[in-house]
VOLUM-68910 format. One line per 5 residues: number of its first residue (from 1); their letters; for each residue x, y, z of C-alpha. Coordinates in steps of 0.05 Angstrom, whole numbers, always signed. Example, Ala and Ser with C-alpha at 12.3 -4.5 7.8 and 13.67 -1.06 7.14 Angstrom:
residues 2
1 = AS = +246/-90/+156 | +273/-21/+143
***
This chain:
residues 77
1 = XXXXX = -1/-5/+1 | +23/+68/-18 | +39/+114/+36 | -20/+161/+57 | +3/+234/+61
6 = XXXXX = -36/+285/+105 | -94/+281/+147 | -145/+303/+103 | -213/+274/+118 | -253/+240/+90
11 = XXXXX = -209/+220/+35 | -157/+195/+80 | -211/+147/+111 | -236/+129/+43 | -167/+115/+9
16 = XXXXX = -148/+74/+73 | -211/+27/+65 | -201/+17/-10 | -131/-10/+2 | -82/+54/-8
21 = XXXXX = -74/+100/-58 | -53/+58/-114 | -108/+8/-102 | -158/+72/-104 | -125/+95/-172
26 = XXXXX = -140/+27/-201 | -209/+30/-179 | -228/+97/-207 | -181/+85/-269 | -141/+145/-251
31 = XXXXX = -62/+161/-231 | -39/+149/-162 | -14/+224/-160 | -94/+245/-172 | -111/+200/-118
36 = XXXXX = -61/+231/-76 | -81/+304/-86 | -146/+288/-45 | -102/+280/+11 | -66/+347/+18
41 = XXXXX = -94/+420/+26 | -112/+466/-25 | -55/+507/-9 | -12/+448/-24 | -44/+431/-90
46 = XXXXX = -103/+383/-67 | -170/+376/-49 | -170/+389/+22 | -194/+317/+36 | -254/+316/-15
51 = XXXXX = -267/+260/-65 | -286/+286/-125 | -364/+269/-135 | -356/+239/-203 | -317/+177/-171
56 = XXXXX = -371/+166/-118 | -414/+122/-156 | -359/+79/-177 | -329/+78/-100 | -390/+59/-73
61 = XXXXX = -406/+2/-128 | -337/-28/-114 | -349/-25/-38 | -411/-66/-46 | -380/-114/-98
66 = XXXXX = -321/-126/-42 | -361/-120/+22 | -328/-59/+42 | -366/-20/+101 | -371/+53/+61
71 = XXXXX = -433/+91/+52 | -452/+158/+13 | -443/+192/+86 | -369/+173/+88 | -357/+209/+24
76 = XX = -390/+269/+52 | -348/+272/+112
***
């Protein structure tokens, strides 16, 4: 599992449950660096812990299929 930078929630929690940055990137068909940006603050070029909404459905579908406890409330923070 790739190192999870920062402490920006809820992204840190979501990425951790999905198996890390690299695993999450594979799930949503993105680069690990794109997922890493979720984990840092805006001044550092990140999203302040926000998971982009365009990925929510894919993440939730994956979680259901793999019996990972994850809900829309988790994504909302």
